[in-house]
GUVOPA-143872 format. One record per residue (C-alpha): residue in one letter; x, y, z. Coordinates in steps of 0.001 Angstrom, whole numbers, padded with zeros to 6 digits, always signed. Layout:
aXYZ
...
***
This chain:
m+141739-035071+004223
n+142145-036887+000878
r+139316-034827-000622
m+140984-031606+000491
i+144293-032752-001045
q+142521-033670-004289
y+140727-030312-004296
d+144004-028478-003732
d+145639-030473-006526
r+142835-029592-008956
k+143003-025955-007902
a+146787-025919-008369
a+146389-027582-011770
r+143865-024951-012867
m+146118-022161-011617
f+149038-023685-013498
d+146937-023958-016679
i+145908-020319-016370
y+149497-019229-015707
a+150849-021366-018560
g+148168-020014-020904
r+149059-016442-020040
q+152751-017111-020501
f+152099-018772-023866
r+149944-015877-025065
r+152558-013401-023871
l+155321-015349-025621
y+153210-015611-028787
a+152484-011874-028716
n+156189-011072-028232
q+157216-013372-031069
r+154528-011895-033308
l+155708-008369-032476
r+159316-009328-033209
l+158295-010859-036532
t+156288-007754-037444
l+159230-005483-036596
l+161610-007722-038552
l+159368-007682-041640
w+158945-003893-041330
s+162735-003458-041070
i+163347-005671-044121
r+160674-003849-046135
t+162049-000417-045152
k+165645-001337-046069
l+164553-002947-049327
m+162485+000088-050298
r+165356+002438-049390
h+167805+000479-051575
m+165310+000301-054461
k+164632+004025-054211
r+168355+004786-054203
a+168923+002526-057225
l+166077+004256-059096
d+167548+007663-058205
l+171015+006764-059467
i+169773+005225-062728
l+167330+008008-063635
a+169593+010836-062401
s+172498+009528-064499
i+170269+009358-067591
a+168859+012836-066857
l+172374+014240-066452
l+173383+012979-069905
l+170191+014238-071558
t+170141+017662-069928
a+173881+018454-070046
p+173575+020672-073196
l+170535+022431-071701
m+172391+023046-068436
l+175317+024529-070349
l+173001+026921-072247
t+171240+027903-069007
l+174576+028518-067297
i+175684+030827-070138
a+172337+032695-070146
v+172453+033290-066368
k+176049+034485-066565
l+175333+036928-069401
d+172113+038269-067885
s+173441+039645-064594
p+176687+039872-062575
g+177502+037011-060236
p+178079+033251-060343
a+175762+031160-062518
l+175487+028450-059867
f+173768+029267-056579
r+174772+027272-053497
q+172589+027403-050400
p+172546+025434-047122
r+169365+023383-046913
v+167965+021025-044278
g+167702+017390-045307
q+166532+014177-043698
w+166584+014172-039864
g+167694+017826-039871
r+171051+017180-041556
s+172383+020247-043390
f+173741+020007-046940
t+174597+022329-049841
c+171806+022537-052411
y+172651+023538-055993
k+170514+025697-058280
f+171047+028004-061206
r+171005+031546-059832
s+167658+033181-060578
m+168075+036299-058401
y+170450+039220-058188
i+173458+038633-055937
d+172101+040988-053227
a+168835+039029-052911
e+169427+037896-049312
q+170238+041446-048173
r+167021+042754-049767
l+164795+040087-048220
q+164116+042040-045013
e+162567+044955-046889
l+160179+042590-048709
l+158941+040500-045758
a+155876+042717-045318
r+154814+041834-048890
n+155019+038071-048354
e+152159+036317-050207
a+152596+032936-048487
d+151452+031759-045089
g+153568+029875-042562
p+157338+030265-042319
v+157975+030363-046098
f+158430+033475-048248
k+156718+033643-051646
m+156146+036628-053865
k+154750+036361-057387
h+156475+039476-058688
d+159633+039383-056596
p+161847+042323-057731
r+164967+040353-056810
i+164435+037888-059678
t+166403+038523-062869
r+164965+038365-066417
v+166523+034973-067115
g+165718+033946-063561
r+162000+034454-064132
f+162124+032167-067172
i+164179+029381-065586
r+161959+029423-062484
k+158818+029178-064604
t+160248+026243-066561
s+162008+024679-063531
l+165367+024837-065321
d+166857+026399-062189
e+166408+023030-060417
l+168509+021006-062891
p+171793+021211-060893
q+170045+019315-058089
i+170621+016211-060184
f+174138+016352-058703
n+172579+016448-055214
v+170669+013275-056093
i+173812+011508-057323
k+175649+012564-054143
g+172821+011155-052023
d+171810+014434-050355
m+168511+014394-052239
s+166189+012026-054041
l+164308+012559-057280
v+161053+012438-055290
g+160457+013730-051781
p+159534+016869-049820
r+161330+019966-051057
p+164523+020731-049059
a+163764+023428-046504
i+165717+026599-045807
e+167270+026705-042339
r+165430+029858-041196
e+162115+028213-042135
v+162864+025026-040173
e+163592+027096-037056
r+159922+028183-037120
y+158436+024719-037702
t+155960+023254-035249
f+156467+019663-034064
e+153967+018398-036656
q+155600+020358-039482
s+159048+019030-038548
r+157848+015514-039454
r+158443+016405-043119
l+162160+016076-042301
h+161700+012317-041837
a+162192+011748-045575
v+165051+012441-047972
p+164217+015744-049737
g+163430+015598-053442
i+163542+017603-056660
t+159849+016913-057194
g+157131+015569-054953
l+153438+015317-054232
q+153273+019044-053590
q+154924+019887-056923
v+152348+017884-058905
s+149408+019220-056873
g+149672+022968-057374
r+153202+024005-056342
s+153305+027621-055109
d+149518+027999-055450
l+149084+025797-052357
d+148972+027257-048867
f+151610+026067-046405
h+149147+023947-044408
r+148177+021955-047506
w+151837+021743-048506
i+152673+020058-045174
e+149685+017717-045483
l+150888+016499-048881
d+154461+016002-047639
l+153274+013950-044667
q+150956+011958-046920
y+153892+011143-049185
i+156034+010051-046218
s+153337+007745-044849
e+152627+006159-048249
q+156011+006321-049952
s+157003+003479-052234
v+158970+003059-055442
w+155732+002768-057416
q+154468+006027-055922
d+157757+007726-056878
i+157343+006553-060480
k+153779+007915-060608
i+154902+011296-059227
l+157764+011474-061745
l+155315+010825-064589
k+152954+013515-063273
t+155873+015955-063009
i+156286+016066-066802
p+152925+017764-067559
a+153264+019890-064396
v+156549+021314-065712
i+155221+021743-069257
w+152114+023686-068160
t+154121+025641-065496
k+151014+025943-063297
g+151854+027370-059889
a+155494+028056-060807
y+157022+031467-060084
***
C-alpha cells in the first residue's frame, strides 16, 4: 500500500512538473509576445512622429524657396488657357480617407468630360489612365508636367497632413474602386509627393511594377529611406525621365 502511495505521489509530482512547465512556457510566450507588440508600437509611433517632423521642416523650407516659382507658374497657367490656375481634385489617402489634392492645372477645363472618348487609347495597364500625347494637356501644362512643377502646390497638402513628402502617389477615386485586395494595400501608407515609384521610372513603369514598389516602400519605410528617396528625386526631376 505504501509503495502504491509513493508511486502515486511521484506520478502526481511529475504531472505537476509537466503542467507547471507548460504554464511557465505559455506565460513566457505571452509576455514575450506582449513585449514584442509593445516595442513594435513604440517604434511605429516614433517613426510616424519623426516622419511628420521631417515633413513639416522640409515642406516649410520648400515653400519658402519655391514661392516665387509657384507664383510664376500660376501666372503662366492663367495666361495660357481659360480656367483656374489651381486644380483641386478628390484623392484617396491613407486607409481610404478622401482629401482634396492641389496641383497647378495642366489640362483644359473640359478634360474630365473628354476622358471617355480617350479611354480606348489608354497606354497604361491596370485601372490607371496614361497617354503620352494626351490632347487635353495645355502647352504650359506639358512643360510643368515634364518638370514636375504642377506638383508644387502639394506642399500645402503635406503641411496640412493629408500627404507626406514621400509615399505612394495619392490615387484617384475611380481607380481605387477597381483595385484588387492586394493593390488596396498601397492605401496603408500616407500618400506622398514623391516615392519609390517616382525614382524608379515614373510613368514608364507598368501598373504591376508600380504596385510592387509601393508595397516594398510600405514594408521597409523609415526616415532614412525617405531621405534617400528625396535625394534620388532631385536627379529624377532634372532628367525628367518617365514624366509626361
